[in-house]
C-alpha positions as CSV (number, residue, x, y, z in Angstrom):
1,M,39.5,-60.0,48.2
2,A,37.2,-58.9,45.7
3,E,35.6,-61.3,43.2
4,M,34.2,-60.1,39.8
5,K,32.4,-62.2,37.3
6,L,33.1,-62.0,33.6
7,D,29.6,-60.3,33.1
8,N,30.2,-57.6,35.6
9,W,33.8,-57.1,34.2
10,V,32.7,-56.4,30.6
11,R,30.1,-54.2,32.1
12,N,32.3,-52.3,34.2
13,T,35.3,-52.1,31.9
14,N,33.3,-50.9,28.8
15,P,32.8,-47.3,29.9
16,V,36.8,-47.3,30.7
17,R,37.3,-48.4,27.2
18,E,35.2,-45.8,25.6
19,W,36.7,-42.9,27.9
20,L,40.3,-44.4,26.9
21,A,39.6,-44.3,23.2
22,S,38.7,-40.7,23.5
23,T,41.4,-39.5,25.8
24,E,45.2,-38.6,25.0
25,Q,47.6,-41.2,26.1
26,T,49.7,-40.9,29.1
27,N,51.9,-43.6,31.1
28,K,48.7,-44.0,33.5
29,T,46.4,-44.2,30.3
30,R,48.8,-47.0,29.0
31,I,48.6,-48.9,32.3
32,I,45.0,-48.9,32.4
33,E,44.9,-50.3,29.0
34,N,47.5,-52.8,29.8
35,T,45.6,-54.2,33.1
36,L,42.4,-54.3,30.8
37,V,44.4,-56.6,28.4
38,V,45.5,-58.5,31.6
39,G,42.0,-58.5,33.2
40,D,40.5,-59.8,29.9
41,S,42.6,-63.0,29.9
42,A,42.0,-63.4,33.5
43,E,41.1,-67.2,34.5
44,T,39.2,-66.4,37.8
45,D,37.0,-64.2,39.4
46,I,39.6,-63.1,42.0
47,E,42.1,-62.2,39.3
48,R,39.6,-60.1,37.6
49,G,38.6,-58.4,41.1
50,L,42.3,-57.5,41.5
51,Y,42.5,-56.1,38.1
52,W,39.5,-53.9,38.5
53,G,40.7,-52.9,41.8
54,T,43.7,-51.6,40.1
55,I,42.0,-49.7,37.4
56,R,39.7,-48.0,39.6
57,N,42.6,-46.7,41.8
58,M,44.4,-45.6,38.8
59,M,41.4,-43.8,37.4
60,K,41.0,-41.9,40.7
61,T,44.6,-40.1,40.2
62,I,43.6,-39.1,36.6
63,E,42.1,-35.5,36.4
64,N,38.6,-35.6,34.3
65,A,38.5,-39.3,34.5
66,P,34.9,-40.8,34.8
67,E,34.0,-42.0,38.3
68,L,33.7,-45.9,38.3
69,G,32.0,-48.1,40.6
70,R,28.2,-48.1,41.1
71,T,25.9,-48.1,44.2
72,G,22.7,-50.2,44.0
73,R,21.7,-52.9,42.0
74,P,23.1,-53.7,38.2
75,S,21.0,-52.8,35.6
76,S,18.5,-55.2,34.3
77,R,19.1,-54.5,31.0
78,P,21.0,-56.6,28.7
79,L,25.0,-56.0,29.0
80,E,24.9,-54.6,25.0
81,V,22.1,-52.3,25.7
82,V,24.0,-50.9,28.6
83,A,27.5,-50.6,26.6
84,N,25.3,-48.8,23.9
85,V,24.1,-46.2,26.3
86,T,27.3,-45.7,28.0
87,S,28.7,-45.3,24.3
88,V,26.1,-42.7,23.3
89,K,26.7,-40.9,26.5
90,N,30.1,-40.7,25.9
91,R,30.3,-39.5,22.1
92,I,27.6,-36.8,23.3
93,I,30.1,-35.6,26.1
94,N,32.8,-35.8,23.7
95,A,31.0,-33.9,21.0
96,L,29.9,-31.1,23.4
97,A,33.5,-30.7,24.5
98,A,34.4,-30.0,20.9
99,I,31.9,-26.8,20.8
100,G,33.5,-23.1,21.1
101,E,32.2,-20.5,23.4
102,Q,32.0,-22.9,26.5
103,D,32.3,-20.2,28.8
104,L,29.0,-18.6,27.2
105,F,27.1,-22.0,27.5
106,V,28.1,-22.2,31.3
107,E,26.8,-18.7,31.8
108,V,23.4,-19.1,29.6
109,Y,22.4,-22.8,30.1
110,L,21.3,-23.2,33.9
111,P,20.9,-26.4,35.8
112,H,17.2,-27.1,36.7
113,G,15.3,-24.1,38.6
114,R,15.3,-25.6,41.9
115,T,19.3,-26.1,41.9
116,G,19.9,-22.5,41.1
117,G,23.4,-20.9,40.1
118,N,25.1,-22.2,37.1
119,Y,27.2,-25.4,36.2
120,A,30.6,-25.4,37.8
121,D,32.1,-25.8,34.6
122,F,31.6,-27.0,31.1
123,Q,32.3,-30.6,31.9
124,A,29.6,-30.6,34.5
125,L,27.3,-29.3,31.8
126,A,28.2,-31.6,29.3
127,E,27.9,-34.6,31.7
128,K,24.4,-33.6,32.7
129,M,23.5,-33.5,28.9
130,G,25.3,-37.0,28.4
131,D,23.0,-38.3,31.5
132,K,20.0,-36.8,30.1
133,V,20.7,-38.7,26.8
134,A,21.3,-41.9,28.8
135,D,18.1,-41.5,30.5
136,A,16.2,-40.8,27.2
137,L,17.7,-44.0,25.7
138,E,17.1,-46.2,28.7
139,T,13.6,-45.0,28.9
140,A,13.1,-45.6,24.9
141,F,14.5,-49.0,25.6
142,D,12.0,-49.8,28.3
143,E,9.1,-48.6,26.1
144,G,9.8,-50.5,23.2
145,R,10.8,-47.1,21.2
146,W,14.5,-48.6,20.8
147,N,15.8,-52.1,20.3
148,G,19.2,-51.2,22.3
149,E,21.3,-51.8,19.0
150,M,23.5,-49.3,17.3
151,L,22.7,-48.7,13.4
152,E,25.7,-49.0,11.1
153,S,25.5,-45.1,10.6
154,G,26.7,-45.1,14.4
155,L,23.1,-43.7,15.2
156,T,20.9,-45.4,17.7
157,G,17.3,-45.6,15.7
158,M,15.5,-44.2,18.9
159,I,11.9,-43.3,18.2
160,A,10.7,-40.1,19.8
161,P,7.9,-40.4,22.3
162,P,4.7,-39.4,21.1
163,A,3.6,-35.7,21.8
164,K,1.7,-35.3,25.1
165,P,-2.0,-34.1,24.2
166,K,-2.6,-30.3,25.2
167,K,-4.8,-30.1,28.3
168,A,-8.1,-28.4,27.3
169,K,-8.5,-25.2,28.8
170,T,-12.0,-25.2,30.8
171,P,-13.8,-22.1,31.0
172,A,-13.9,-20.5,34.6
173,T,-16.7,-21.2,36.6
174,L,-19.3,-18.6,36.3
175,E,-20.7,-17.2,39.6
176,V,-24.3,-16.2,39.9
177,S,-24.9,-13.3,42.1
178,E,-27.9,-13.8,44.5
179,E,-28.6,-9.9,44.2
180,E,-30.4,-10.3,40.8
């Protein structure tokens, strides 16, 4: 039986709560919401583990639900920072979903050159953009350009990295002909 510590419960359920806040209610989403409520009041790590397993299994049955569960080590960043990064990422994805002309975006906005082809659909494009935003916020936090908190305005207050200096062009090496 999997156990789940309280801090892991909070970290893992925050993205689910964010997703639920922006998703149309169905019977399945109501079950997940109720399981979150019960899990919040769980008295033991074993109970939280059981509730988390239920939530993960329910999410697998819902189309367009975010994938849950991480591989690798948990983030070394504070829980509040991780929650804020996830929140901003989800807000970006939802904002992009509201854009018209989604087919045009998929046609002309291409993945990295080495990947080739187009994004599978607009959701894949939006998720990639959300990932880029999350990476930028995490890097800004690590470099001290963002304190990990959200402003009252709902913005991050992240400071952009300084512009990289342009490389100086070096003159071509002059070859001297020995025939002279």
